[in-house]
Wavefront OBJ file of the C-alpha trace (Angstrom):
o trace
v 210.595 202.607 277.249
v 208.720 205.900 277.513
v 207.529 205.507 273.932
v 206.326 201.972 274.631
v 204.436 203.212 277.705
v 202.822 206.012 275.689
v 201.736 203.569 272.965
v 200.312 201.244 275.619
v 198.351 204.145 277.163
v 196.974 205.121 273.733
v 195.968 201.511 273.126
v 194.295 201.328 276.516
v 192.318 204.501 275.845
v 191.248 203.295 272.392
v 190.170 199.940 273.811
v 187.884 201.714 276.301
v 186.010 203.682 273.642
v 182.344 202.717 273.438
v 179.255 204.105 271.736
v 175.609 204.038 272.782
v 173.204 204.606 269.895
v 169.483 204.974 270.453
v 166.320 205.658 268.508
v 163.714 203.660 270.381
v 165.731 200.521 271.148
v 169.384 201.247 271.886
v 172.623 199.464 271.027
v 175.927 199.558 272.884
v 179.018 199.180 270.678
v 182.713 198.827 271.369
v 184.688 200.931 268.850
v 188.030 199.716 267.490
v 190.394 200.377 264.587
v 189.582 204.079 264.341
v 191.439 205.900 261.570
v 190.746 209.599 261.041
v 190.735 211.478 257.749
v 193.967 213.308 258.663
v 195.660 210.029 259.525
v 194.607 208.179 256.364
v 195.291 211.050 253.930
v 192.938 209.548 251.343
v 192.151 211.325 248.082
v 188.352 211.189 248.410
v 186.371 214.332 249.209
v 182.765 215.459 249.510
v 180.757 218.637 249.920
v 180.064 219.773 253.476
v 176.530 218.836 254.483
v 175.993 216.455 251.567
v 173.536 213.582 252.038
v 174.989 210.051 252.074
v 173.639 206.951 250.405
v 173.613 204.190 253.037
v 174.808 200.821 251.733
v 174.413 197.584 253.734
v 175.609 194.112 252.860
v 173.163 191.197 252.784
v 173.907 190.211 256.397
v 171.769 193.144 257.556
v 168.735 191.462 255.985
v 169.547 187.954 257.248
v 170.308 188.398 260.961
v 167.623 189.693 263.328
v 169.935 191.829 265.483
v 171.444 193.408 262.358
v 167.996 194.223 260.987
v 167.329 196.295 264.100
v 170.793 197.899 263.913
v 170.198 198.736 260.242
v 167.025 200.681 261.066
v 168.940 202.500 263.792
v 171.770 203.406 261.392
v 169.233 204.742 258.864
v 167.765 207.007 261.553
v 171.172 208.203 262.793
v 173.225 208.525 259.592
v 170.483 209.106 257.036
v 169.003 212.477 256.072
v 165.228 212.908 256.330
v 163.605 213.756 253.020
v 162.901 217.473 252.755
v 164.972 218.433 255.805
v 165.572 222.227 255.649
v 169.350 221.869 256.180
v 169.846 219.013 253.721
v 171.645 219.618 250.437
v 169.913 218.968 247.089
v 172.573 216.484 245.969
v 174.213 213.202 246.947
v 177.966 212.781 246.516
v 179.030 210.136 249.043
v 178.248 206.607 250.243
v 178.470 205.214 253.759
v 179.085 201.468 253.662
v 178.295 199.045 256.488
v 179.769 195.546 256.181
v 179.424 192.636 258.613
v 182.420 190.359 259.122
v 184.098 188.509 262.004
v 181.106 189.375 264.191
v 181.759 193.116 263.799
v 180.426 195.984 261.659
v 183.017 197.656 259.432
v 182.147 201.254 258.498
v 183.570 203.059 255.451
v 182.857 206.426 253.821
v 183.276 206.918 250.050
v 183.053 209.755 247.549
v 180.933 209.156 244.453
v 183.122 210.203 241.535
v 181.566 210.613 238.112
v 183.905 211.106 235.163
v 182.784 212.119 231.684
v 184.719 210.995 228.639
v 186.829 213.782 227.125
v 186.651 212.506 223.542
v 183.999 210.938 221.362
v 186.084 207.754 221.077
v 186.354 207.396 224.859
v 182.626 208.067 225.187
v 181.841 205.354 222.633
v 184.085 202.827 224.414
v 182.616 203.719 227.820
v 179.054 203.460 226.505
v 179.825 200.066 224.986
v 181.151 198.790 228.316
v 178.608 200.287 230.720
v 175.797 201.594 228.564
v 176.591 205.175 229.595
v 178.969 207.808 228.278
v 180.326 208.527 231.788
v 181.859 206.302 234.459
v 181.066 206.174 238.178
v 183.519 205.016 240.840
v 183.977 205.184 244.611
v 186.987 206.764 246.340
v 187.384 206.338 250.081
v 187.196 209.550 252.100
v 187.443 208.361 255.667
v 187.122 208.103 258.554
v 186.966 204.348 258.996
v 186.180 202.374 262.133
v 184.799 199.063 263.405
v 181.759 198.649 265.655
v 181.526 195.544 267.826
v 177.921 195.121 269.070
v 177.858 194.343 272.792
v 174.192 194.488 273.810
v 170.823 195.645 272.480
v 168.281 197.120 274.911
v 164.537 197.490 274.418
v 164.411 201.061 275.727
v 166.457 204.226 275.361
v 169.845 203.641 277.033
v 168.516 200.722 279.031
v 165.649 198.361 279.697
v 165.156 194.711 278.826
v 168.085 193.090 277.017
v 167.091 191.896 273.535
v 170.494 190.682 272.354
v 173.866 189.887 273.931
v 177.034 189.283 271.922
v 178.393 186.126 273.547
v 181.660 186.410 271.579
v 182.507 189.866 272.927
v 185.464 189.953 275.297
v 185.887 192.991 277.536
v 189.142 194.755 276.496
v 190.180 195.142 280.157
v 189.792 191.399 280.707
v 191.699 190.605 277.511
v 194.505 193.026 278.443
v 194.691 191.590 281.978
v 194.911 188.058 280.574
v 197.644 189.136 278.161
v 199.675 190.688 280.991
v 199.241 187.530 283.077
v 200.480 185.379 280.180
v 203.506 187.665 279.755
v 204.190 187.399 283.488
v 203.927 183.590 283.376
v 206.365 183.461 280.434
v 208.808 185.695 282.367
v 208.602 183.464 285.453
v 209.196 180.329 283.355
v 212.178 181.952 281.592
v 213.783 183.033 284.877
v 213.184 179.577 286.354
v 214.907 177.959 283.373
v 217.868 180.348 283.769
v 218.255 179.441 287.462
v 218.123 175.732 286.677
v 220.777 176.149 283.982
v 223.112 178.018 286.366
v 222.645 175.364 289.062
v 223.379 172.620 286.507
v 226.518 174.405 285.284
v 227.757 174.835 288.867
v 227.139 171.168 289.681
v 229.039 170.099 286.573
v 232.045 172.256 287.555
v 232.025 170.925 291.128
v 231.800 167.282 290.045
v 234.558 167.338 287.392
v 237.360 164.944 288.578
v 240.788 166.456 289.196
v 243.226 165.796 286.344
v 246.569 164.631 287.843
v 248.419 165.794 284.732
v 246.849 169.264 284.601
v 250.023 170.984 286.005
v 252.620 169.023 284.021
v 253.274 171.695 281.381
v 252.969 174.749 283.640
l 1 2 3 4 5 6 7 8 9 10 11 12 13 14 15 16 17 18 19 20 21 22 23 24 25 26 27 28 29 30 31 32 33 34 35 36 37 38 39 40 41 42 43 44 45 46 47 48 49 50 51 52 53 54 55 56 57 58 59 60 61 62 63 64 65 66 67 68 69 70 71 72 73 74 75 76 77 78 79 80 81 82 83 84 85 86 87 88 89 90 91 92 93 94 95 96 97 98 99 100 101 102 103 104 105 106 107 108 109 110 111 112 113 114 115 116 117 118 119 120 121 122 123 124 125 126 127 128 129 130 131 132 133 134 135 136 137 138 139 140 141 142 143 144 145 146 147 148 149 150 151 152 153 154 155 156 157 158 159 160 161 162 163 164 165 166 167 168 169 170 171 172 173 174 175 176 177 178 179 180 181 182 183 184 185 186 187 188 189 190 191 192 193 194 195 196 197 198 199 200 201 202 203 204 205 206 207 208 209 210 211 212 213 214 215
């Protein structure tokens, strides 16, 4: 029971995690499904301080609110050209994908492998036009951002967008507890009715005149 309570507390804390991102207009997100690099134990890796390539799916060019969020992500996660602390190489990709009304964020290592033999190089060049292959390996962390509201100003101001499908986690959790309570009440009511019915059946069974014949 203590373990269940601890898991419920962890879930409650994770459901309350939110993020406010600003860079002119500001966006409030609800963060879910967070998985850290230590938890995932993925094989991807990257150099500390390396610059990411930011990859967005086509939804970020089709929906107005996502166009604004895309510009904000570029400002927050991108590296300004010529920044004195930026590294002169790129070895990872941050991917942003829109699905189920939420933004799914992933972080990948760019892995380039060179053929070890002339035969492998020839086969690789025939397939891709290059003697080396490039692939992506997930590094982590991964998380999901659920847009709640977009404001015109920094951390406030006129509301430009409201996610009508967003349900407050506290409200959802309260509704879930109420449904569990209703199911418990119905189950206990059914048990009481069954006991009353069993008692009535026992009380109304006619006496068998031959019940004591063989005793």
